[in-house]
C-alpha positions in Angstrom: -8.8 -5.8 -5.0 -7.2 -2.9 -2.5 -5.0 -3.0 0.4 -7.9 -2.9 2.9 -8.5 -7.2 1.7 -4.6 -7.6 1.2 -3.6 -10.6 3.3 -1.0 -9.6 5.5 2.5 -11.4 4.7 1.9 -11.9 1.1 4.0 -10.0 -1.9 1.5 -7.8 -3.8 1.9 -5.7 -7.2 1.2 -1.7 -7.1 -1.5 -2.2 -9.6 -3.1 1.6 -9.0 -2.4 4.1 -7.2 -5.7 6.1 -6.8 -3.7 8.9 -4.6 -3.7 12.4 -6.0 -1.7 15.8 -4.7 0.8 16.1 -2.3 -0.4 13.1 -0.8 0.4 10.6 -3.7 3.6 12.6 -5.0 5.0 11.7 -1.6 3.8 7.6 -1.6 5.6 7.7 -4.9 8.3 9.3 -3.6 8.5 6.4 -0.9 8.4 3.7 -3.6 4.6 2.9 -3.8 3.9 3.6 -7.1 2.3 1.1 -10.2 4.3 -1.9 -10.1 6.4 -2.0 -6.8 5.6 -5.1 -5.0 4.7 -4.4 -1.3 3.9 -6.7 1.6 1.8 -5.9 4.1 3.3 -6.3 7.2 0.6 -5.3 9.9 -3.1 -5.3 9.7 -4.4 -2.4 12.4 -7.7 -2.8 11.6 -9.9 0.2 11.3 -7.0 1.8 11.7 -5.0 1.3 8.7 -2.1 -1.1 7.8 1.8 -0.9 7.6 3.0 -1.6 4.3 7.1 -2.6 3.2 8.7 -1.4 -0.1 11.8 -2.8 -0.1 13.7 -1.8 3.4 11.1 0.8 4.2 8.2 0.3 6.4 5.1 3.1 6.5 1.8 3.2 7.9 -0.9 4.0 5.9 -4.7 4.6 7.1 -7.7 2.6 5.9 -9.1 5.7 3.4 -5.3 5.7 1.6 -5.5 1.9 1.7 -8.9 1.5 0.1 -7.8 3.5 -3.0 -4.5 1.1 -3.7 -5.1 -1.6 -6.4 -3.3 -4.3 -5.4 -2.9 -8.4 -6.9 -0.9 -10.7 -5.6 3.4 -11.3 -7.1 
């Protein structure tokens, strides 16, 4: 499943990060990389999601969320 289908308030493990270029590099710098455990904290519906990686929280647009594969942690 990707981040758009993930339920809020559940712990998820990133399986694949299908974001290339500078955006992909920035996400990896923020800790969003394969193997990382994340939590979807807010669902902004058509806008995207807010995810937590450790103590950090950041918003991702819907298109980016569709490119991040996750599984239950």
